[in-house]
TORKOL-4160 file (C-alpha; in steps of 0.2 Angstrom, whole numbers, padded with zeros to 4 digits, m for minus):
231
<pt num="1" X="m0135" Y="m0157" Z="m0032"/>
<pt num="2" X="m0153" Y="m0162" Z="m0033"/>
<pt num="3" X="m0151" Y="m0180" Z="m0038"/>
<pt num="4" X="m0160" Y="m0190" Z="m0026"/>
<pt num="5" X="m0177" Y="m0198" Z="m0028"/>
<pt num="6" X="m0192" Y="m0186" Z="m0024"/>
<pt num="7" X="m0203" Y="m0188" Z="m0009"/>
<pt num="8" X="m0215" Y="m0175" Z="m0008"/>
<pt num="9" X="m0226" Y="m0171" Z="0006"/>
<pt num="10" X="m0235" Y="m0157" Z="0015"/>
<pt num="11" X="m0223" Y="m0143" Z="0023"/>
<pt num="12" X="m0233" Y="m0143" Z="0040"/>
<pt num="13" X="m0228" Y="m0160" Z="0045"/>
<pt num="14" X="m0216" Y="m0163" Z="0059"/>
<pt num="15" X="m0198" Y="m0156" Z="0057"/>
<pt num="16" X="m0190" Y="m0173" Z="0056"/>
<pt num="17" X="m0186" Y="m0188" Z="0067"/>
<pt num="18" X="m0171" Y="m0179" Z="0075"/>
<pt num="19" X="m0177" Y="m0162" Z="0084"/>
<pt num="20" X="m0166" Y="m0149" Z="0089"/>
<pt num="21" X="m0159" Y="m0151" Z="0107"/>
<pt num="22" X="m0169" Y="m0135" Z="0113"/>
<pt num="23" X="m0187" Y="m0133" Z="0107"/>
<pt num="24" X="m0186" Y="m0119" Z="0093"/>
<pt num="25" X="m0199" Y="m0109" Z="0082"/>
<pt num="26" X="m0203" Y="m0116" Z="0066"/>
<pt num="27" X="m0204" Y="m0101" Z="0056"/>
<pt num="28" X="m0201" Y="m0110" Z="0040"/>
<pt num="29" X="m0215" Y="m0122" Z="0044"/>
<pt num="30" X="m0226" Y="m0108" Z="0049"/>
<pt num="31" X="m0223" Y="m0098" Z="0033"/>
<pt num="32" X="m0225" Y="m0113" Z="0021"/>
<pt num="33" X="m0240" Y="m0119" Z="0030"/>
<pt num="34" X="m0247" Y="m0104" Z="0031"/>
<pt num="35" X="m0249" Y="m0101" Z="0012"/>
<pt num="36" X="m0251" Y="m0120" Z="0009"/>
<pt num="37" X="m0234" Y="m0123" Z="0000"/>
<pt num="38" X="m0228" Y="m0140" Z="m0002"/>
<pt num="39" X="m0211" Y="m0147" Z="0001"/>
<pt num="40" X="m0200" Y="m0159" Z="m0008"/>
<pt num="41" X="m0188" Y="m0169" Z="0004"/>
<pt num="42" X="m0170" Y="m0175" Z="m0001"/>
<pt num="43" X="m0158" Y="m0187" Z="0007"/>
<pt num="44" X="m0140" Y="m0183" Z="0006"/>
<pt num="45" X="m0124" Y="m0195" Z="0011"/>
<pt num="46" X="m0109" Y="m0189" Z="0022"/>
<pt num="47" X="m0099" Y="m0176" Z="0011"/>
<pt num="48" X="m0112" Y="m0174" Z="m0003"/>
<pt num="49" X="m0114" Y="m0157" Z="m0010"/>
<pt num="50" X="m0132" Y="m0150" Z="m0009"/>
<pt num="51" X="m0128" Y="m0136" Z="m0019"/>
<pt num="52" X="m0113" Y="m0127" Z="m0027"/>
<pt num="53" X="m0106" Y="m0109" Z="m0025"/>
<pt num="54" X="m0112" Y="m0098" Z="m0040"/>
<pt num="55" X="m0127" Y="m0111" Z="m0043"/>
<pt num="56" X="m0144" Y="m0103" Z="m0046"/>
<pt num="57" X="m0152" Y="m0101" Z="m0029"/>
<pt num="58" X="m0169" Y="m0109" Z="m0034"/>
<pt num="59" X="m0174" Y="m0116" Z="m0018"/>
<pt num="60" X="m0173" Y="m0112" Z="0000"/>
<pt num="61" X="m0169" Y="m0127" Z="0012"/>
<pt num="62" X="m0172" Y="m0134" Z="0030"/>
<pt num="63" X="m0163" Y="m0147" Z="0038"/>
<pt num="64" X="m0174" Y="m0161" Z="0044"/>
<pt num="65" X="m0161" Y="m0172" Z="0051"/>
<pt num="66" X="m0143" Y="m0172" Z="0051"/>
<pt num="67" X="m0131" Y="m0157" Z="0049"/>
<pt num="68" X="m0126" Y="m0145" Z="0035"/>
<pt num="69" X="m0110" Y="m0134" Z="0032"/>
<pt num="70" X="m0111" Y="m0119" Z="0021"/>
<pt num="71" X="m0093" Y="m0114" Z="0015"/>
<pt num="72" X="m0081" Y="m0106" Z="0003"/>
<pt num="73" X="m0066" Y="m0113" Z="m0006"/>
<pt num="74" X="m0052" Y="m0098" Z="m0006"/>
<pt num="75" X="m0041" Y="m0099" Z="m0021"/>
<pt num="76" X="m0026" Y="m0109" Z="m0013"/>
<pt num="77" X="m0038" Y="m0123" Z="m0008"/>
<pt num="78" X="m0042" Y="m0118" Z="0010"/>
<pt num="79" X="m0061" Y="m0119" Z="0015"/>
<pt num="80" X="m0069" Y="m0107" Z="0026"/>
<pt num="81" X="m0086" Y="m0113" Z="0033"/>
<pt num="82" X="m0098" Y="m0099" Z="0035"/>
<pt num="83" X="m0110" Y="m0108" Z="0046"/>
<pt num="84" X="m0117" Y="m0125" Z="0053"/>
<pt num="85" X="m0135" Y="m0129" Z="0050"/>
<pt num="86" X="m0143" Y="m0140" Z="0062"/>
<pt num="87" X="m0160" Y="m0149" Z="0063"/>
<pt num="88" X="m0174" Y="m0135" Z="0061"/>
<pt num="89" X="m0161" Y="m0123" Z="0054"/>
<pt num="90" X="m0165" Y="m0114" Z="0037"/>
<pt num="91" X="m0151" Y="m0111" Z="0024"/>
<pt num="92" X="m0150" Y="m0105" Z="0006"/>
<pt num="93" X="m0159" Y="m0088" Z="0008"/>
<pt num="94" X="m0150" Y="m0078" Z="m0004"/>
<pt num="95" X="m0152" Y="m0059" Z="m0008"/>
<pt num="96" X="m0144" Y="m0062" Z="m0026"/>
<pt num="97" X="m0149" Y="m0075" Z="m0040"/>
<pt num="98" X="m0135" Y="m0088" Z="m0035"/>
<pt num="99" X="m0128" Y="m0094" Z="m0021"/>
<pt num="100" X="m0113" Y="m0086" Z="m0012"/>
<pt num="101" X="m0107" Y="m0102" Z="m0003"/>
<pt num="102" X="m0108" Y="m0120" Z="m0006"/>
<pt num="103" X="m0118" Y="m0131" Z="0005"/>
<pt num="104" X="m0112" Y="m0149" Z="0010"/>
<pt num="105" X="m0120" Y="m0163" Z="0022"/>
<pt num="106" X="m0109" Y="m0165" Z="0036"/>
<pt num="107" X="m0115" Y="m0182" Z="0041"/>
<pt num="108" X="m0130" Y="m0192" Z="0033"/>
<pt num="109" X="m0144" Y="m0179" Z="0032"/>
<pt num="110" X="m0162" Y="m0176" Z="0026"/>
<pt num="111" X="m0168" Y="m0157" Z="0020"/>
<pt num="112" X="m0183" Y="m0152" Z="0014"/>
<pt num="113" X="m0185" Y="m0138" Z="0002"/>
<pt num="114" X="m0197" Y="m0126" Z="m0007"/>
<pt num="115" X="m0195" Y="m0116" Z="m0024"/>
<pt num="116" X="m0188" Y="m0099" Z="m0020"/>
<pt num="117" X="m0199" Y="m0090" Z="m0032"/>
<pt num="118" X="m0215" Y="m0098" Z="m0023"/>
<pt num="119" X="m0209" Y="m0090" Z="m0006"/>
<pt num="120" X="m0205" Y="m0072" Z="m0015"/>
<pt num="121" X="m0223" Y="m0073" Z="m0023"/>
<pt num="122" X="m0230" Y="m0077" Z="m0006"/>
<pt num="123" X="m0221" Y="m0063" Z="0002"/>
<pt num="124" X="m0227" Y="m0051" Z="m0010"/>
<pt num="125" X="m0245" Y="m0054" Z="m0007"/>
<pt num="126" X="m0245" Y="m0058" Z="0012"/>
<pt num="127" X="m0236" Y="m0047" Z="0024"/>
<pt num="128" X="m0234" Y="m0061" Z="0038"/>
<pt num="129" X="m0224" Y="m0071" Z="0026"/>
<pt num="130" X="m0214" Y="m0056" Z="0021"/>
<pt num="131" X="m0210" Y="m0053" Z="0041"/>
<pt num="132" X="m0206" Y="m0069" Z="0045"/>
<pt num="133" X="m0194" Y="m0071" Z="0029"/>
<pt num="134" X="m0186" Y="m0054" Z="0036"/>
<pt num="135" X="m0184" Y="m0061" Z="0053"/>
<pt num="136" X="m0175" Y="m0077" Z="0046"/>
<pt num="137" X="m0164" Y="m0066" Z="0036"/>
<pt num="138" X="m0159" Y="m0054" Z="0050"/>
<pt num="139" X="m0155" Y="m0069" Z="0060"/>
<pt num="140" X="m0142" Y="m0075" Z="0047"/>
<pt num="141" X="m0135" Y="m0057" Z="0046"/>
<pt num="142" X="m0133" Y="m0056" Z="0066"/>
<pt num="143" X="m0124" Y="m0074" Z="0064"/>
<pt num="144" X="m0113" Y="m0067" Z="0050"/>
<pt num="145" X="m0108" Y="m0051" Z="0060"/>
<pt num="146" X="m0104" Y="m0061" Z="0076"/>
<pt num="147" X="m0095" Y="m0073" Z="0065"/>
<pt num="148" X="m0085" Y="m0059" Z="0058"/>
<pt num="149" X="m0080" Y="m0053" Z="0076"/>
<pt num="150" X="m0075" Y="m0071" Z="0080"/>
<pt num="151" X="m0063" Y="m0071" Z="0066"/>
<pt num="152" X="m0056" Y="m0054" Z="0066"/>
<pt num="153" X="m0054" Y="m0051" Z="0085"/>
<pt num="154" X="m0054" Y="m0066" Z="0096"/>
<pt num="155" X="m0038" Y="m0077" Z="0100"/>
<pt num="156" X="m0038" Y="m0096" Z="0097"/>
<pt num="157" X="m0045" Y="m0101" Z="0114"/>
<pt num="158" X="m0059" Y="m0086" Z="0114"/>
<pt num="159" X="m0064" Y="m0094" Z="0096"/>
<pt num="160" X="m0065" Y="m0113" Z="0103"/>
<pt num="161" X="m0074" Y="m0107" Z="0119"/>
<pt num="162" X="m0086" Y="m0096" Z="0108"/>
<pt num="163" X="m0089" Y="m0112" Z="0097"/>
<pt num="164" X="m0092" Y="m0123" Z="0112"/>
<pt num="165" X="m0104" Y="m0112" Z="0119"/>
<pt num="166" X="m0114" Y="m0110" Z="0104"/>
<pt num="167" X="m0115" Y="m0129" Z="0102"/>
<pt num="168" X="m0119" Y="m0131" Z="0119"/>
<pt num="169" X="m0135" Y="m0119" Z="0117"/>
<pt num="170" X="m0139" Y="m0128" Z="0101"/>
<pt num="171" X="m0135" Y="m0146" Z="0103"/>
<pt num="172" X="m0133" Y="m0151" Z="0121"/>
<pt num="173" X="m0145" Y="m0164" Z="0129"/>
<pt num="174" X="m0144" Y="m0169" Z="0147"/>
<pt num="175" X="m0128" Y="m0160" Z="0149"/>
<pt num="176" X="m0119" Y="m0168" Z="0135"/>
<pt num="177" X="m0116" Y="m0162" Z="0115"/>
<pt num="178" X="m0114" Y="m0174" Z="0101"/>
<pt num="179" X="m0104" Y="m0164" Z="0089"/>
<pt num="180" X="m0109" Y="m0169" Z="0070"/>
<pt num="181" X="m0094" Y="m0160" Z="0064"/>
<pt num="182" X="m0076" Y="m0166" Z="0065"/>
<pt num="183" X="m0060" Y="m0156" Z="0071"/>
<pt num="184" X="m0055" Y="m0151" Z="0054"/>
<pt num="185" X="m0073" Y="m0144" Z="0051"/>
<pt num="186" X="m0073" Y="m0135" Z="0067"/>
<pt num="187" X="m0055" Y="m0127" Z="0062"/>
<pt num="188" X="m0062" Y="m0122" Z="0045"/>
<pt num="189" X="m0076" Y="m0113" Z="0054"/>
<pt num="190" X="m0065" Y="m0105" Z="0067"/>
<pt num="191" X="m0051" Y="m0101" Z="0055"/>
<pt num="192" X="m0039" Y="m0112" Z="0064"/>
<pt num="193" X="m0029" Y="m0127" Z="0061"/>
<pt num="194" X="m0034" Y="m0144" Z="0066"/>
<pt num="195" X="m0018" Y="m0145" Z="0077"/>
<pt num="196" X="m0023" Y="m0128" Z="0085"/>
<pt num="197" X="m0042" Y="m0134" Z="0089"/>
<pt num="198" X="m0036" Y="m0150" Z="0096"/>
<pt num="199" X="m0023" Y="m0142" Z="0106"/>
<pt num="200" X="m0036" Y="m0129" Z="0115"/>
<pt num="201" X="m0048" Y="m0144" Z="0117"/>
<pt num="202" X="m0034" Y="m0153" Z="0127"/>
<pt num="203" X="m0030" Y="m0137" Z="0136"/>
<pt num="204" X="m0050" Y="m0136" Z="0142"/>
<pt num="205" X="m0050" Y="m0154" Z="0147"/>
<pt num="206" X="m0034" Y="m0153" Z="0157"/>
<pt num="207" X="m0041" Y="m0137" Z="0167"/>
<pt num="208" X="m0057" Y="m0147" Z="0170"/>
<pt num="209" X="m0067" Y="m0135" Z="0160"/>
<pt num="210" X="m0073" Y="m0151" Z="0148"/>
<pt num="211" X="m0074" Y="m0169" Z="0147"/>
<pt num="212" X="m0074" Y="m0181" Z="0133"/>
<pt num="213" X="m0086" Y="m0196" Z="0131"/>
<pt num="214" X="m0081" Y="m0202" Z="0113"/>
<pt num="215" X="m0073" Y="m0194" Z="0099"/>
<pt num="216" X="m0086" Y="m0180" Z="0097"/>
<pt num="217" X="m0096" Y="m0181" Z="0113"/>
<pt num="218" X="m0092" Y="m0166" Z="0125"/>
<pt num="219" X="m0098" Y="m0162" Z="0142"/>
<pt num="220" X="m0096" Y="m0145" Z="0149"/>
<pt num="221" X="m0091" Y="m0145" Z="0167"/>
<pt num="222" X="m0088" Y="m0128" Z="0171"/>
<pt num="223" X="m0098" Y="m0115" Z="0159"/>
<pt num="224" X="m0094" Y="m0101" Z="0170"/>
<pt num="225" X="m0075" Y="m0102" Z="0165"/>
<pt num="226" X="m0078" Y="m0105" Z="0147"/>
<pt num="227" X="m0090" Y="m0089" Z="0146"/>
<pt num="228" X="m0076" Y="m0079" Z="0155"/>
<pt num="229" X="m0064" Y="m0086" Z="0141"/>
<pt num="230" X="m0077" Y="m0082" Z="0128"/>
<pt num="231" X="m0079" Y="m0064" Z="0135"/>
């Protein structure tokens, strides 16, 4: 929820003190900077809701630092995480007037946001803005399709392997990835129980495919074997 003290700044400032592990093109900054929009920065504590399911989709967000999960609560109380948003990632893009999923800070997180109406107005008059917004939307669609395949067709071990390779690509620094999410979060993303995730990670460790350096720090020792599992 938007209850924090507002800190407004130009959108074309740096994405934040914590940058993605691998350089990415800041499409969001390019769009808003191009049309001179202004961003508002908010900070959220761990497990604090950013917006709820079915709330009006009035803003588009970008992670400055920290990490965010977007999820849906099922009628029986189970949670399905649809995506993890890391520094530089944009989330909250919707085709309709309301958010289909809720969003929550996984750890202490700072996001910046702009009004959706301002972006839509800019897209209606500037073809470059429209194309960049479409590119971001298409990226989210690709991720949703990949996630659907993962949940529908892959075994538990294949799901964990896919997740590790994704986080290795997005987070790894100097051969190590520091996961902001806990194993329960991973399970809710992969459609697995906490116990199944822990068992799969233990098996990969026993096989020498990965190593642990702390509770959430993982080193991939054999990417080729992990890629084979994912395939």
